C-alpha positions as CSV (number, residue, x, y, z in Angstrom):
1,M,76.3,25.1,92.2
2,T,77.1,28.2,90.1
3,E,76.2,31.8,91.3
4,P,73.4,33.0,89.3
5,D,73.1,36.5,87.8
6,R,70.5,38.2,90.2
7,E,70.2,37.7,93.8
8,F,68.3,39.5,96.6
9,I,70.2,41.2,99.5
10,A,68.5,41.2,102.5
11,P,67.7,44.8,104.0
12,E,69.1,43.8,107.3
13,L,72.9,43.8,105.9
14,L,72.7,47.7,105.0
15,G,73.0,48.7,109.2
16,H,68.9,48.2,109.8
17,R,68.5,51.1,107.4
18,A,66.1,51.9,104.6
19,L,67.0,50.6,101.4
20,T,67.9,54.0,99.2
21,A,65.7,54.6,95.9
22,E,68.8,53.6,93.8
23,E,69.2,50.2,96.0
24,K,65.4,49.6,95.6
25,R,65.6,49.7,91.5
26,A,68.6,47.5,91.7
27,V,66.9,44.7,94.1
28,H,63.2,44.9,92.3
29,K,65.6,44.4,88.6
30,S,67.6,41.6,90.3
31,N,64.7,39.6,91.5
32,R,62.0,40.3,88.3
33,G,64.0,37.3,86.0
34,G,61.5,34.9,87.3
35,S,58.3,36.8,87.1
36,T,59.7,37.7,83.1
37,D,59.8,34.0,82.5
38,L,56.5,33.1,83.7
39,F,54.7,35.9,81.9
40,A,56.0,34.7,78.4
41,A,54.6,31.4,79.7
42,G,51.5,33.2,79.9
43,I,51.7,34.5,76.6
44,C,52.2,31.0,75.0
45,A,49.6,29.5,76.9
46,V,46.7,32.6,75.6
47,L,48.1,31.9,71.8
48,L,47.8,28.4,72.3
49,W,44.3,28.8,73.7
50,V,43.5,30.8,70.4
51,I,44.7,28.7,67.8
52,Q,44.3,25.0,69.0
53,P,40.6,25.0,67.4
54,L,42.3,25.8,64.1
55,E,44.7,22.3,64.9
56,P,47.5,23.8,62.8
57,H,49.7,20.9,63.5
58,F,53.2,22.5,63.7
59,W,52.0,25.4,65.7
60,N,50.6,23.3,68.1
61,M,53.4,21.6,68.8
62,L,55.9,25.0,69.0
63,L,53.5,26.7,71.1
64,T,53.5,24.1,73.5
65,G,56.9,23.2,73.9
66,L,57.8,26.9,74.3
67,L,54.8,26.9,77.0
68,A,57.0,24.4,79.0
69,V,60.3,25.8,78.5
70,F,58.8,29.1,79.8
71,V,57.3,27.9,82.8
72,L,59.9,25.3,83.5
73,A,62.7,28.5,83.7
74,G,60.3,30.3,85.9
75,I,60.0,27.6,88.7
76,L,63.4,26.9,88.7
77,T,64.4,30.6,88.6
78,R,62.2,30.8,91.7
79,L,63.2,28.1,93.4
80,D,67.2,29.1,92.7
81,R,66.2,32.0,95.0
82,R,65.8,30.3,98.4
83,I,68.9,28.0,98.2
84,A,71.5,28.4,100.8
85,Y,74.3,29.2,98.7
86,Q,77.7,27.5,100.0
87,G,80.6,27.2,98.3
88,C,80.4,30.6,96.5
89,G,82.9,33.2,97.7
90,S,80.2,36.1,97.4
91,V,76.8,37.7,96.1
92,T,76.5,40.7,94.2
93,V,73.1,43.4,94.0
94,A,74.0,47.1,93.3
95,E,77.8,45.9,94.0
96,M,77.4,44.9,97.4
97,Q,79.7,41.8,98.1
98,V,79.0,39.7,101.4
99,Q,80.5,36.6,102.8
100,Y,79.9,34.2,105.4
101,Q,76.3,34.6,107.9
102,T,73.3,33.3,107.5
103,V,70.5,35.7,106.6
104,A,66.6,34.9,106.3
105,A,64.6,37.5,104.8
106,S,61.5,37.5,103.0
107,G,61.4,33.6,102.9
108,F,65.4,33.8,100.8
109,I,68.0,32.3,102.6
110,F,71.5,32.8,101.6
111,R,75.0,32.0,103.3
112,V,76.5,35.2,102.8
113,G,79.5,36.8,105.3
114,N,80.6,39.2,108.0
115,S,82.4,41.8,105.3
116,A,80.2,44.1,103.1
117,R,80.9,47.0,100.8
118,L,78.4,48.6,98.7
119,S,79.3,51.0,96.2
120,A,76.3,53.5,95.4
121,G,78.3,56.2,94.0
122,N,81.3,56.4,96.0
123,E,79.9,55.3,99.0
124,H,81.7,52.7,101.1
125,I,80.2,50.8,104.0
126,R,82.3,48.6,106.4
127,S,80.0,46.0,108.0
128,S,81.8,45.0,110.8
129,N,79.7,47.8,112.6
130,M,76.7,46.4,111.3
131,L,76.3,43.0,111.4
132,A,75.9,41.0,114.9
133,K,79.6,40.4,116.8
134,R,80.2,36.2,117.5
135,I,81.7,34.8,120.8
136,I,84.3,31.9,119.8
137,P,85.4,29.1,122.0
138,C,88.5,27.8,120.7
139,L,90.0,24.3,121.7
140,D,93.7,23.5,121.2
141,V,94.2,20.1,120.9
142,R,97.2,18.1,122.2
143,H,97.7,14.2,121.9
144,G,93.7,14.1,122.0
145,K,93.2,16.1,125.4
146,V,92.1,20.0,125.3
147,V,95.5,21.9,126.9
148,K,96.1,25.5,127.4
149,G,99.0,27.6,128.2
150,V,100.9,31.2,128.6
151,N,102.7,32.3,125.6
152,F,102.4,29.2,124.1
153,E,104.7,27.2,126.8
154,G,103.5,25.4,129.9
155,V,100.1,24.0,128.7
156,K,98.4,21.4,130.9
157,D,95.2,19.5,130.0
158,V,91.6,20.7,130.2
159,G,89.6,18.3,129.5
160,D,87.9,15.8,126.4
161,P,87.4,18.0,123.2
162,V,84.2,16.5,122.2
163,A,82.6,16.9,125.2
164,C,83.8,20.5,125.7
165,A,82.6,21.4,122.5
166,A,79.2,19.8,122.9
167,E,79.1,22.0,126.2
168,Y,79.8,25.2,124.2
169,N,77.3,24.3,121.6
170,R,74.7,24.0,124.0
171,Q,75.6,27.4,125.9
172,G,75.1,29.3,121.9
173,A,78.3,29.4,121.2
174,D,78.7,31.4,117.4
175,E,81.1,29.0,116.5
176,I,83.9,26.7,117.8
177,V,87.8,26.2,116.9
178,F,89.9,23.3,116.6
179,Y,93.8,23.6,116.5
180,D,95.7,20.5,116.5
181,I,98.7,22.2,118.3
182,V,101.1,19.3,117.8
183,A,100.2,18.3,114.6
184,S,101.8,21.6,112.8
185,H,104.6,21.2,115.2
186,E,106.1,17.6,114.2
187,G,104.0,17.5,110.9
188,R,101.6,14.7,111.9
189,G,98.3,14.5,110.0
190,T,94.9,16.6,111.7
191,F,93.2,14.6,114.0
192,L,89.7,13.5,112.2
193,D,88.4,11.3,114.6
194,V,88.1,14.0,116.9
195,V,86.3,16.3,114.1
196,R,84.1,13.4,113.3
197,E,82.7,12.6,117.0
198,T,82.6,16.4,117.3
199,A,80.4,17.2,114.1
200,K,77.7,14.7,115.4
201,Q,76.7,16.5,118.6
202,V,77.5,20.4,117.8
203,F,75.0,22.6,115.3
204,V,77.1,25.6,114.9
205,P,80.2,26.1,112.7
206,L,83.4,24.3,113.1
207,T,86.7,25.1,112.1
208,V,89.7,22.9,112.0
209,G,93.1,23.8,111.7
210,G,96.4,22.3,112.3
211,G,98.8,20.2,110.0
212,I,96.5,21.0,106.8
213,S,99.3,21.8,104.5
214,S,97.4,20.5,101.1
215,V,94.4,20.5,99.2
216,A,94.3,16.8,99.8
217,D,94.2,17.9,103.6
218,M,91.6,20.5,103.5
219,R,89.2,17.9,101.6
220,E,89.7,15.1,103.9
221,T,88.7,18.2,106.7
222,L,85.6,19.3,105.4
223,R,84.5,15.7,104.8
224,A,85.4,14.8,108.3
225,G,82.7,17.4,108.8
226,A,84.6,20.6,109.4
227,D,82.8,23.9,108.0
228,K,86.1,26.0,107.2
229,I,89.6,25.6,107.3
230,S,92.3,27.2,109.4
231,V,95.7,27.2,107.5
232,N,98.6,29.6,109.6
233,S,102.2,27.6,109.2
234,A,101.5,26.0,105.7
235,A,100.2,29.1,104.4
236,V,103.1,31.2,105.6
237,K,105.5,28.9,103.9
238,N,103.2,28.2,100.5
239,P,100.7,31.4,100.5
240,Q,99.3,29.7,97.2
241,L,97.6,27.4,99.6
242,I,95.5,30.0,100.5
243,S,94.6,30.8,96.4
244,D,94.0,26.9,95.8
245,G,91.6,26.5,98.9
246,A,89.4,29.4,98.0
247,E,89.1,28.5,94.3
248,I,88.4,24.7,95.2
249,F,86.0,25.4,98.3
250,G,85.3,28.9,98.2
251,S,86.3,31.8,100.1
252,Q,84.2,31.2,103.1
253,C,86.0,27.8,104.0
254,I,89.1,29.3,104.6
255,V,90.5,31.0,107.2
256,V,94.0,32.4,107.7
257,G,95.2,32.2,111.4
258,I,98.3,34.3,111.9
259,D,100.4,34.2,115.2
260,A,102.3,37.8,115.8
261,K,104.5,39.2,117.9
262,R,105.7,42.8,118.2
263,D,109.6,43.2,116.9
264,G,110.9,45.7,119.0
265,K,110.8,48.3,116.2
266,G,107.5,50.0,116.2
267,G,106.0,46.8,114.3
268,Y,105.0,43.1,114.0
269,T,106.2,40.4,112.2
270,V,104.5,36.6,112.2
271,Y,105.6,33.3,113.5
272,A,104.9,29.8,112.5
273,N,104.7,26.1,114.4
274,G,102.7,27.8,117.4
275,G,105.0,30.6,117.8
276,R,108.0,29.0,117.9
277,I,109.5,30.1,114.0
278,D,110.5,33.9,112.8
279,M,109.0,33.8,109.6
280,H,110.5,37.7,109.3
281,V,107.0,38.4,107.7
282,D,105.6,41.6,108.6
283,L,101.9,41.4,109.5
284,L,100.1,44.2,107.7
285,E,101.7,43.2,104.2
286,W,101.0,39.4,105.1
287,V,97.2,40.5,105.9
288,T,97.1,42.3,102.8
289,E,98.2,39.2,100.7
290,I,95.8,36.8,102.3
291,E,93.2,39.2,101.5
292,Q,94.1,39.3,98.0
293,R,94.2,35.7,97.9
294,G,90.8,35.1,98.5
295,A,90.7,34.0,102.2
296,G,87.5,34.6,103.7
297,E,88.4,35.6,107.3
298,I,91.6,36.0,109.7
299,C,91.8,34.7,112.8
300,L,94.5,37.3,114.7
301,N,96.5,36.0,117.8
302,S,98.6,37.8,119.6
303,I,101.8,36.2,121.0
304,D,102.2,38.9,123.4
305,T,98.9,38.7,125.1
306,D,98.2,35.1,124.5
307,G,97.3,33.3,127.7
308,V,98.2,36.3,129.7
309,R,94.3,37.9,130.3
310,G,95.5,41.5,130.2
311,G,92.7,42.0,127.1
312,F,92.9,41.9,123.4
313,D,96.1,43.6,121.6
314,I,93.3,46.2,120.6
315,E,96.6,48.2,118.9
316,M,97.3,45.4,116.3
317,L,94.0,44.8,115.8
318,K,92.9,48.4,115.0
319,A,96.2,47.8,112.6
320,V,95.2,45.0,110.8
321,C,91.4,46.1,110.6
322,A,92.3,49.3,108.7
323,R,94.0,47.0,106.2
324,V,91.8,44.8,105.3
325,R,87.8,44.6,104.6
326,I,87.3,40.6,105.3
327,P,86.3,39.7,108.7
328,V,88.9,39.6,111.9
329,I,88.3,37.9,114.7
330,A,90.2,38.7,117.8
331,S,92.4,36.4,119.8
332,G,94.5,36.1,122.3
333,G,94.6,37.9,126.0
334,A,90.8,37.7,127.5
335,G,90.8,37.6,130.9
336,K,88.0,39.7,132.6
337,L,84.1,39.6,131.2
338,E,84.4,43.6,130.2
339,H,87.5,43.2,127.4
340,F,85.4,41.3,125.1
341,A,82.8,44.8,124.6
342,E,85.9,46.6,125.1
343,V,87.4,45.0,121.6
344,F,84.3,45.2,119.9
345,E,84.0,48.9,121.1
346,Q,87.3,49.6,119.6
347,T,87.8,47.9,117.3
348,D,86.6,46.8,113.9
349,A,86.9,43.0,115.0
350,T,83.9,41.1,114.0
351,A,84.5,38.0,116.9
352,A,86.4,37.8,119.8
353,L,88.2,34.3,120.7
354,A,88.6,33.2,123.8
355,A,89.9,29.7,125.5
356,S,91.1,29.9,129.3
357,L,88.3,31.7,130.8
358,F,85.6,29.4,128.9
359,H,87.7,26.3,129.6
360,F,87.6,26.8,133.5
361,G,84.2,27.9,133.9
362,E,85.2,31.5,135.2
363,L,82.8,32.9,132.3
364,T,79.9,31.3,130.3
365,I,78.9,32.5,126.7
366,P,75.3,33.8,127.7
367,Q,77.4,35.9,130.3
368,V,79.5,37.5,127.8
369,K,76.7,38.3,125.2
370,A,74.5,39.7,127.4
371,D,77.1,41.8,128.7
372,C,77.9,43.4,125.3
373,R,74.5,43.4,124.6
374,S,73.9,45.8,127.8
375,K,76.6,48.2,125.9
376,G,74.1,48.6,123.2
377,I,76.7,45.7,121.3
378,A,74.7,43.8,118.1
379,M,75.3,40.0,118.9
380,R,74.6,36.6,117.6
């Protein structure tokens, strides 16, 4: 579906504040196209009623045709406002760009997102603190089993990925992430059989990564039931993959996962193949390129804190969130209930991802959300 010229933006996206006069005019102007078409149809109907007794055959046929065209155009324009957008990278009103979150307002439903920029004069509003935060359980899968380790080493089996995903869906997870941690390391294909089975049982967005190294892999994974594609090692080695995926499937489908570690010089370097290979790529330069190439989201995993359970890497997250405007998911390090509220209070991360705490039943997703809400953090 092509993106229409006029869009409606829900006021909720403006941080629960009232629209300014300029924004109201922009929204009103953007939504009156269908009314204009129906008004023209009304004029044609009146003229047709006036001249019909005179029976001028040519004018009768002409006005009848115009009447049908304007009525059809008006109806289609109205219907177009009510379609949930999937596959378009953004929607625009008053230069507002939004990506990925389903918002329903006044009967209009759009597939929009967590990163918004409103340009009214020189005003720029970052949405990370306006929109509700997400809690995302992550399932690392090896040979058909969910596993978990520390600093990417010492992995042990946790359980069946389909059963785990179904339980997280029941608990109210906002999204679920599957990573085939063996596929990328050994060059094998993704675990599409697990994805297909999971897609039948869960009803939240499903992000799948591991072994995805081409547009064909992306297409196959989406057809298996994934809502989003996560690329990591393949994107570092071939950045064009991000551009191609965003152009073909839309930015909302492309998540770039990053495994990063301190370089000992005050900066951060990017690793590939499950944290095994130092790509000697500066993290901040890489996230800038990721955004420029059209990715819709970044999942930032700190190798230094992964599995250690000492809290998310706040310093790294702050640096990345300050560099890009697309949503950033915090990953690696959650060990206590308060770590989730901490990352939302201290950084602009739009979501927090965890594994061990949820896998071993130490915390539930409702507990995490309740704690965040008690601290004034808006949650999905």
